[in-house]
C-alpha positions as CSV (number, residue, x, y, z in Angstrom):
1,M,116.5,-20.2,-1.1
2,T,118.8,-17.2,-1.6
3,T,119.0,-14.5,-4.2
4,D,121.2,-11.5,-4.8
5,R,118.3,-9.5,-6.1
6,P,115.7,-7.7,-3.9
7,V,112.8,-10.0,-3.4
8,R,109.8,-8.9,-5.5
9,V,106.9,-11.2,-6.2
10,R,103.5,-10.8,-7.8
11,V,100.2,-12.3,-8.4
12,A,98.6,-11.6,-11.8
13,P,94.9,-12.6,-12.1
14,S,93.0,-12.2,-15.3
15,P,89.6,-10.2,-14.9
16,T,87.6,-12.7,-16.9
17,G,85.4,-14.1,-14.1
18,E,84.8,-14.1,-10.4
19,P,87.8,-13.9,-8.0
20,H,89.0,-17.5,-7.7
21,V,90.1,-19.2,-4.5
22,G,93.1,-20.4,-6.4
23,T,94.2,-16.8,-6.9
24,A,94.0,-16.2,-3.2
25,Y,96.0,-19.4,-2.6
26,I,98.8,-18.2,-4.9
27,A,98.6,-14.6,-3.6
28,L,98.9,-15.8,0.0
29,F,102.1,-17.7,-0.6
30,N,103.6,-14.9,-2.7
31,L,102.8,-12.5,0.2
32,A,104.3,-14.9,2.8
33,F,107.5,-15.2,0.9
34,A,107.7,-11.3,0.4
35,R,107.0,-10.6,4.0
36,K,109.5,-13.3,5.3
37,N,112.3,-11.9,3.1
38,G,111.5,-8.1,3.5
39,G,110.4,-7.9,-0.1
40,K,107.6,-6.4,-2.1
41,F,104.3,-7.9,-3.2
42,V,102.8,-6.7,-6.5
43,L,99.2,-7.1,-7.9
44,R,99.2,-7.0,-11.7
45,I,96.0,-7.3,-13.7
46,E,96.5,-9.3,-16.9
47,D,93.6,-8.1,-19.0
48,T,94.9,-8.7,-22.5
49,D,91.9,-11.0,-23.3
50,R,89.8,-8.2,-24.9
51,E,86.7,-10.3,-25.3
52,R,86.4,-11.6,-21.8
53,S,88.1,-9.1,-19.5
54,R,85.8,-6.7,-17.6
55,Q,86.4,-3.9,-15.2
56,E,83.6,-5.4,-13.0
57,W,85.6,-8.6,-12.7
58,E,88.8,-6.6,-11.7
59,D,86.7,-4.8,-9.1
60,E,85.5,-8.2,-7.6
61,I,89.1,-9.6,-7.6
62,I,90.4,-6.6,-5.6
63,E,87.3,-6.8,-3.3
64,G,87.8,-10.6,-2.7
65,L,91.5,-10.3,-2.0
66,R,91.0,-7.3,0.3
67,W,88.2,-9.1,2.1
68,L,90.8,-11.8,3.0
69,G,93.1,-9.2,4.3
70,L,95.8,-9.7,1.6
71,T,97.5,-6.5,0.8
72,W,99.9,-5.5,-1.9
73,D,102.6,-2.9,-2.0
74,E,102.1,-2.0,-5.6
75,G,99.1,-2.4,-7.9
76,P,96.4,-0.8,-10.1
77,D,94.6,0.7,-7.1
78,V,97.6,1.9,-5.1
79,G,100.1,2.7,-7.8
80,G,103.9,2.2,-7.6
81,P,107.2,2.9,-9.4
82,F,106.7,0.3,-12.1
83,G,103.2,1.0,-13.4
84,P,100.9,0.9,-15.2
85,Y,99.8,-2.3,-13.4
86,R,97.1,-3.2,-16.0
87,Q,98.4,-4.9,-19.1
88,S,95.8,-3.2,-21.3
89,E,97.6,0.1,-20.4
90,R,101.0,-1.1,-21.4
91,S,100.4,-1.7,-25.1
92,A,103.2,0.6,-26.3
93,I,105.7,-1.2,-24.1
94,Y,104.8,-4.6,-25.7
95,H,105.1,-3.3,-29.2
96,Q,108.5,-1.8,-28.5
97,H,109.7,-5.2,-27.3
98,I,108.1,-7.1,-30.3
99,E,110.0,-4.8,-32.7
100,L,113.2,-5.6,-30.8
101,L,112.6,-9.3,-31.2
102,L,111.9,-8.9,-34.9
103,E,115.0,-6.9,-35.4
104,K,117.1,-9.5,-33.6
105,G,115.6,-12.3,-35.7
106,E,114.1,-14.0,-32.6
107,A,110.6,-13.6,-33.8
108,Y,108.8,-13.4,-37.1
109,R,105.5,-12.4,-38.7
110,C,103.1,-15.2,-39.6
111,F,100.4,-14.5,-42.2
112,A,98.8,-18.0,-42.1
113,T,95.0,-17.7,-42.1
114,P,92.6,-19.4,-39.6
115,E,91.4,-21.5,-42.5
116,E,95.0,-22.7,-43.3
117,L,95.7,-23.5,-39.7
118,A,92.4,-25.4,-39.3
119,Q,93.3,-27.5,-42.3
120,L,96.8,-28.1,-40.9
121,R,95.3,-29.4,-37.6
122,E,92.9,-31.6,-39.5
123,E,95.6,-33.2,-41.6
124,Q,97.7,-33.7,-38.4
125,R,94.8,-35.4,-36.7
126,A,94.3,-37.7,-39.7
127,R,98.0,-38.7,-39.4
128,K,97.5,-39.0,-35.7
129,E,100.2,-36.4,-35.0
130,T,100.2,-33.8,-32.2
131,S,98.5,-30.6,-33.4
132,R,101.2,-27.8,-33.7
133,Y,102.1,-25.0,-35.9
134,D,104.5,-26.2,-38.8
135,G,106.6,-23.1,-39.1
136,R,105.4,-22.2,-42.6
137,W,106.3,-18.5,-42.2
138,R,109.4,-19.0,-40.1
139,D,112.0,-18.7,-42.8
140,R,110.2,-16.7,-45.5
141,S,112.3,-14.1,-47.3
142,P,112.1,-10.4,-46.4
143,A,110.5,-9.8,-49.9
144,E,107.7,-12.3,-49.2
145,V,107.0,-10.7,-45.8
146,K,107.0,-7.2,-47.3
147,A,104.6,-8.3,-50.0
148,A,102.2,-9.7,-47.5
149,M,102.4,-6.5,-45.4
150,D,102.0,-4.3,-48.4
151,A,98.8,-6.3,-49.3
152,G,97.5,-5.6,-45.8
153,L,97.2,-9.2,-44.8
154,P,96.6,-9.7,-41.1
155,F,99.4,-11.4,-39.1
156,V,100.5,-12.5,-35.8
157,V,104.0,-12.5,-34.4
158,R,105.6,-15.8,-33.3
159,M,108.7,-16.5,-31.3
160,K,111.4,-18.7,-32.8
161,M,111.8,-21.7,-30.5
162,P,115.0,-23.7,-30.9
163,L,114.3,-26.7,-33.3
164,E,116.7,-29.1,-31.5
165,G,118.0,-29.8,-28.1
166,E,116.5,-29.1,-24.7
167,T,115.5,-26.1,-22.7
168,V,116.6,-26.6,-19.0
169,L,115.0,-24.7,-16.2
170,F,115.3,-25.0,-12.5
171,D,112.3,-25.0,-10.3
172,E,113.0,-24.1,-6.7
173,L,110.6,-26.8,-5.4
174,R,111.1,-29.5,-8.1
175,G,114.7,-29.2,-9.1
176,E,115.8,-29.4,-12.8
177,V,113.1,-29.6,-15.4
178,R,114.1,-30.5,-19.0
179,I,111.8,-29.9,-22.0
180,D,112.5,-31.3,-25.5
181,N,112.4,-28.3,-27.8
182,R,110.8,-30.3,-30.5
183,Q,107.7,-30.6,-28.4
184,V,107.2,-26.8,-28.2
185,D,106.0,-25.0,-31.4
186,D,106.6,-21.4,-32.2
187,Q,104.3,-19.6,-29.7
188,I,102.2,-16.6,-30.8
189,L,103.5,-13.5,-29.0
190,M,101.4,-10.8,-30.6
191,K,97.8,-11.5,-31.8
192,S,96.4,-10.1,-35.0
193,D,94.6,-7.4,-33.0
194,G,97.9,-6.0,-31.8
195,F,97.4,-7.2,-28.3
196,P,100.1,-9.4,-26.7
197,T,99.6,-13.0,-25.6
198,Y,100.1,-14.0,-22.0
199,H,103.6,-15.3,-22.8
200,L,105.1,-12.0,-24.1
201,A,103.3,-9.7,-21.6
202,N,104.2,-12.0,-18.7
203,V,107.9,-12.0,-19.4
204,V,108.2,-8.3,-20.3
205,D,106.3,-7.2,-17.3
206,D,108.1,-9.5,-14.9
207,H,111.4,-8.2,-16.1
208,L,110.5,-4.5,-16.2
209,M,108.8,-4.8,-12.7
210,G,112.0,-6.4,-11.3
211,I,110.2,-9.6,-10.3
212,S,112.8,-11.8,-8.6
213,H,110.7,-14.9,-8.0
214,V,107.8,-16.1,-10.1
215,I,105.5,-18.1,-7.8
216,R,102.6,-19.6,-9.6
217,A,100.6,-22.8,-10.1
218,E,102.2,-25.9,-11.6
219,E,100.0,-25.8,-14.6
220,W,102.4,-23.2,-16.0
221,I,105.4,-25.5,-15.9
222,S,104.8,-26.5,-19.5
223,S,104.9,-22.9,-20.6
224,T,108.0,-21.9,-18.7
225,P,110.5,-23.2,-21.4
226,K,108.9,-20.6,-23.8
227,H,109.5,-17.9,-21.1
228,V,113.1,-19.0,-20.5
229,V,113.7,-18.8,-24.3
230,L,112.1,-15.4,-24.4
231,Y,114.4,-14.2,-21.5
232,R,117.4,-15.4,-23.5
233,A,116.2,-13.8,-26.6
234,F,116.0,-10.4,-24.8
235,G,119.3,-11.0,-23.1
236,W,117.7,-10.8,-19.6
237,E,118.3,-12.8,-16.5
238,P,115.3,-15.0,-15.8
239,P,113.7,-14.8,-12.3
240,K,113.7,-17.9,-10.1
241,F,110.7,-20.2,-10.7
242,I,108.5,-21.8,-8.0
243,H,105.5,-23.8,-9.2
244,M,103.0,-24.4,-6.5
245,P,100.9,-27.7,-6.4
246,L,97.4,-27.2,-7.8
247,L,94.5,-27.3,-5.5
248,R,92.4,-30.4,-6.3
249,N,89.0,-31.8,-5.7
250,A,88.6,-35.1,-3.7
251,D,88.8,-37.1,-7.0
252,K,92.2,-35.4,-7.7
253,S,90.9,-33.3,-10.6
254,K,91.8,-29.6,-10.7
255,I,89.5,-27.6,-8.4
256,S,86.6,-26.2,-10.5
257,K,83.3,-24.5,-10.0
258,R,81.4,-27.6,-11.1
259,K,82.6,-29.6,-8.1
260,N,83.4,-26.9,-5.5
261,P,82.6,-23.3,-4.9
262,V,85.6,-21.4,-6.2
263,S,84.5,-17.7,-5.9
264,L,86.0,-15.8,-2.9
265,L,82.8,-13.8,-2.8
266,D,80.8,-17.0,-2.5
267,Y,82.7,-17.9,0.7
268,K,82.1,-14.3,1.9
269,S,78.4,-14.5,1.3
270,R,78.2,-17.9,3.1
271,G,79.6,-16.4,6.3
272,F,83.1,-17.8,6.2
273,L,85.5,-15.7,8.2
274,P,88.5,-14.5,6.2
275,E,90.9,-15.5,9.0
276,A,89.6,-19.1,8.7
277,V,89.8,-19.1,4.9
278,L,93.4,-17.9,5.0
279,N,94.3,-20.4,7.7
280,Y,92.9,-23.2,5.6
281,L,94.7,-22.1,2.4
282,A,98.0,-21.9,4.2
283,M,97.4,-25.6,5.3
284,L,97.2,-26.7,1.7
285,G,100.6,-28.1,1.0
286,F,102.3,-26.4,4.0
287,S,102.6,-27.6,7.6
288,M,103.6,-25.6,10.7
289,P,106.6,-26.9,12.6
290,D,104.4,-28.0,15.6
291,E,101.8,-29.4,13.1
292,R,99.0,-27.3,14.6
293,E,96.0,-26.7,12.3
294,M,94.8,-23.3,13.8
295,F,97.2,-20.3,13.4
296,T,97.1,-16.7,12.4
297,V,98.4,-15.3,9.1
298,E,101.2,-13.6,11.0
299,E,102.3,-16.9,12.5
300,F,102.2,-18.4,9.1
301,F,104.4,-15.7,7.7
302,E,106.8,-16.0,10.6
303,N,107.2,-19.7,10.1
304,F,107.1,-19.8,6.3
305,T,109.7,-21.7,4.4
306,W,109.6,-23.7,1.2
307,D,111.2,-26.7,3.0
308,R,107.8,-27.3,4.6
309,M,105.9,-27.5,1.3
310,S,104.5,-30.8,0.1
311,L,104.3,-31.3,-3.8
312,G,101.4,-33.7,-3.6
313,G,98.3,-32.0,-5.0
314,P,96.5,-30.7,-1.8
315,T,92.8,-31.6,-1.7
316,F,90.4,-28.6,-1.2
317,D,87.9,-30.1,1.3
318,L,84.9,-27.9,1.9
319,A,83.9,-30.0,4.9
320,K,87.4,-29.4,6.5
321,L,87.2,-25.6,5.8
322,T,83.7,-25.5,7.2
323,W,84.9,-27.4,10.4
324,L,87.8,-24.9,10.8
325,N,85.5,-22.0,10.3
326,G,83.2,-23.3,13.0
327,R,86.2,-23.4,15.4
328,Y,86.9,-19.8,14.6
329,Y,83.3,-18.9,15.2
330,R,83.3,-20.7,18.6
331,E,86.8,-20.0,19.8
332,K,87.6,-16.5,18.4
333,L,84.4,-14.5,18.2
334,S,83.0,-12.8,21.3
335,D,79.2,-12.3,21.6
336,D,79.6,-8.7,20.5
337,A,81.6,-9.8,17.4
338,W,78.8,-12.3,16.6
339,V,76.2,-9.5,16.8
340,K,78.3,-7.2,14.6
341,L,78.9,-10.0,12.1
342,L,75.2,-10.8,11.8
343,R,74.3,-7.1,11.5
344,D,77.0,-6.3,8.9
345,D,76.8,-9.4,6.8
346,L,73.5,-11.2,7.2
347,L,71.0,-8.6,8.2
348,S,72.6,-5.4,6.9
349,E,70.5,-2.4,5.9
350,E,71.6,-2.9,2.3
351,I,70.1,-6.4,2.2
352,L,66.9,-5.5,4.0
353,R,66.3,-2.6,1.6
354,K,66.5,-5.1,-1.3
355,L,64.1,-7.6,0.4
356,V,61.3,-5.3,1.6
357,P,60.1,-4.2,-1.8
358,L,60.0,-7.9,-2.9
359,I,58.0,-9.1,0.1
360,K,55.9,-6.3,1.5
361,E,52.9,-7.2,-0.6
362,R,53.0,-10.8,0.6
363,I,53.0,-10.4,4.4
364,D,50.6,-8.8,6.9
365,T,52.7,-8.9,10.0
366,S,56.4,-8.5,10.8
367,E,56.6,-12.0,12.3
368,Q,55.8,-13.3,8.8
369,F,58.9,-11.7,7.4
370,I,61.5,-14.4,8.3
371,P,59.5,-17.3,7.0
372,A,58.7,-15.4,3.8
373,V,62.4,-14.7,3.0
374,D,64.3,-17.5,4.7
375,Y,65.6,-18.9,1.4
376,F,67.5,-15.7,0.8
377,F,69.6,-16.5,3.8
378,S,69.7,-20.3,3.8
379,G,72.5,-22.4,2.4
380,E,71.2,-25.7,1.0
381,L,67.5,-25.8,0.3
382,T,65.2,-28.7,1.1
383,Y,62.6,-29.6,-1.7
384,E,61.6,-32.6,-3.7
385,A,63.8,-33.1,-6.8
386,S,60.7,-33.9,-8.9
387,M,59.6,-30.2,-8.4
388,L,62.4,-29.2,-10.7
389,V,61.1,-31.1,-13.7
390,S,58.7,-29.4,-16.0
391,K,55.9,-31.4,-17.7
392,G,57.2,-33.2,-20.8
393,K,60.9,-32.9,-19.6
394,T,63.1,-35.5,-18.1
395,P,65.4,-35.1,-15.1
396,K,68.4,-35.6,-17.4
397,E,67.2,-32.9,-19.9
398,T,66.6,-30.6,-17.0
399,R,69.9,-31.2,-15.4
400,E,71.7,-30.6,-18.7
401,V,69.9,-27.3,-19.4
402,L,70.6,-26.0,-15.8
403,E,74.3,-26.9,-16.2
404,K,74.4,-24.8,-19.5
405,Y,72.5,-22.0,-17.8
406,G,75.1,-22.0,-15.0
407,D,77.8,-21.4,-17.6
408,E,75.8,-18.4,-18.9
409,I,75.5,-17.1,-15.4
410,D,79.2,-17.4,-14.9
411,R,79.8,-15.1,-17.9
412,Q,77.0,-12.6,-17.0
413,V,78.5,-9.4,-15.7
414,D,75.2,-7.3,-15.3
415,F,73.3,-9.1,-12.5
416,S,70.3,-6.7,-12.6
417,A,66.8,-8.2,-12.9
418,P,66.2,-6.8,-16.5
419,A,69.6,-8.1,-17.7
420,L,69.0,-11.6,-16.1
421,E,65.5,-11.8,-17.7
422,A,66.9,-10.9,-21.1
423,L,69.6,-13.5,-20.6
424,S,67.2,-16.2,-19.5
425,R,64.7,-15.6,-22.3
426,G,67.4,-15.7,-24.9
427,F,68.9,-18.8,-23.3
428,A,65.5,-20.6,-23.3
429,E,65.1,-19.8,-27.0
430,S,68.6,-21.0,-27.9
431,Q,67.9,-24.3,-26.2
432,G,64.5,-24.8,-27.8
433,W,62.7,-24.5,-24.4
434,K,59.5,-22.6,-23.6
435,V,60.3,-19.9,-21.1
436,K,57.7,-21.4,-18.5
437,D,59.5,-24.8,-18.7
438,L,62.8,-23.1,-17.8
439,F,61.6,-20.6,-15.4
440,M,59.8,-23.1,-13.1
441,P,62.9,-25.2,-12.4
442,L,64.9,-22.1,-12.0
443,R,62.4,-20.7,-9.4
444,V,62.4,-24.1,-7.5
445,A,66.2,-24.3,-7.6
446,M,66.6,-20.7,-6.2
447,T,63.9,-20.8,-3.6
448,G,62.7,-24.4,-3.0
449,R,59.2,-23.1,-3.7
450,T,56.9,-22.7,-6.7
451,A,55.4,-19.3,-5.6
452,T,57.8,-16.5,-4.9
453,P,58.5,-12.8,-5.6
454,P,59.4,-12.1,-9.2
455,L,62.0,-14.6,-10.4
456,F,64.7,-12.3,-11.7
457,D,64.5,-9.9,-8.8
458,T,65.0,-12.9,-6.7
459,L,68.1,-14.0,-8.7
460,S,69.5,-10.5,-8.6
461,V,69.2,-10.3,-4.8
462,L,70.6,-13.7,-4.3
463,G,73.7,-12.9,-6.2
464,R,75.9,-14.8,-8.6
465,A,77.6,-17.0,-6.0
466,K,74.4,-18.2,-4.4
467,V,72.7,-18.7,-7.7
468,R,75.6,-20.8,-8.9
469,R,75.6,-22.8,-5.7
470,R,71.9,-23.6,-5.9
471,L,72.1,-24.6,-9.6
472,R,74.8,-27.0,-8.5
473,Q,72.5,-28.4,-5.8
474,A,69.7,-28.8,-8.3
475,Q,71.9,-30.6,-10.7
476,D,72.9,-33.0,-8.0
477,L,69.3,-33.7,-7.1
478,L,68.3,-34.2,-10.7
479,K,71.2,-36.6,-11.2
480,A,70.1,-38.7,-8.2
481,L,66.5,-38.6,-9.4
482,A,67.5,-39.8,-12.9
483,E,69.5,-42.6,-11.5
484,A,66.6,-43.7,-9.2
485,E,64.2,-43.7,-12.2
486,N,66.6,-45.8,-14.2
487,K,66.9,-48.4,-11.5
488,K,63.0,-48.8,-11.5
489,K,63.0,-49.6,-15.3
């Protein structure tokens, strides 16, 4: 794969949740391509989702990527010649480019109300048609547009997709991809709040930052024709596109937190070594020339070539990662390294300072400390599934409410005890559950016990990754219990 442009690649996560293992996967291959070709690797934060983006999530993304040892040449924390590297700080740039598209007639203002569009979708469903915008404001006269603007009506800006023909793009891994333009509606480029959508910001930033190769997940293939049309509308040369195969669960579904841990910080808290995680991610879709499974990231960079990539959706197998991590522990860590790891990660002063206030009133000798707090350090817990079910509730009802609670936990930024208690009490009320009927299964799921230090202090110390993991274990146990009870009927 050759290019006459300097190699510049990027990874562009959205700070709307925990740092995802899929982000690390894409970042690793971008970095490998940059290092192999003497190029630059850029971290860009795509935080135009004003409702869900949080600085805390950005901080965790950077922490997770840096824990793995992935380093970038330019980014929000290190600067660079093409900043700002947060899209929320580039608003004026996007507005300039929207005006340019409007002047060229490549985009238009759409004043259709949410109610109108909802009715349109309902009518299309009734006719068994694909839901899509019908272009009702595409060819309005300047007078109609001016009247709507003078009236102060809210609007979005949409791109004008070609109404006929095909958009052809070339994917460096897949070859030529053709998309019927009639299947693509006029994409929103600027929302009514004045913030750009992913599509506009992505194209503008990639061009202005000199990105030569866009290496991203294959789920973006369907959006790429819109991006190609935008490049043409601006009169810009598109980058080369490389769409990586998606990481998948064993059942071939897209990897998700419901079936696998996806948070990088979850793997860190479990005691996975960053070298092992990078090694495993590099193996997903790529094979070394000598087919060995254990190699350093430097060896991966040295041997990297797209010719050794497989397009079959690689299966993210936690058991295989755990096996590989075990090899790293046994073959790569000295005794001194073991001691340092345990002191730094498992029994750090920070962790002990959190535990002592919770447990000091419950023990009389130091030898009682480990049994009293073992569930803070354990992975899977051992307890009877029936302990999770409050009186008057069924295993199915309890599993469903814990699943919904897990969704709330994923969105909870403030993980302090008071914030978690407020969240949990409000959640119980919204579900029509008494707090005691929710808090008991939560306590058991988190500790395997019915008597523990205060519940929300416990959740706070455990952290989001471990709380999510234990909710998943509880849901699995409840599912098995419900199935066993049904068989008895």
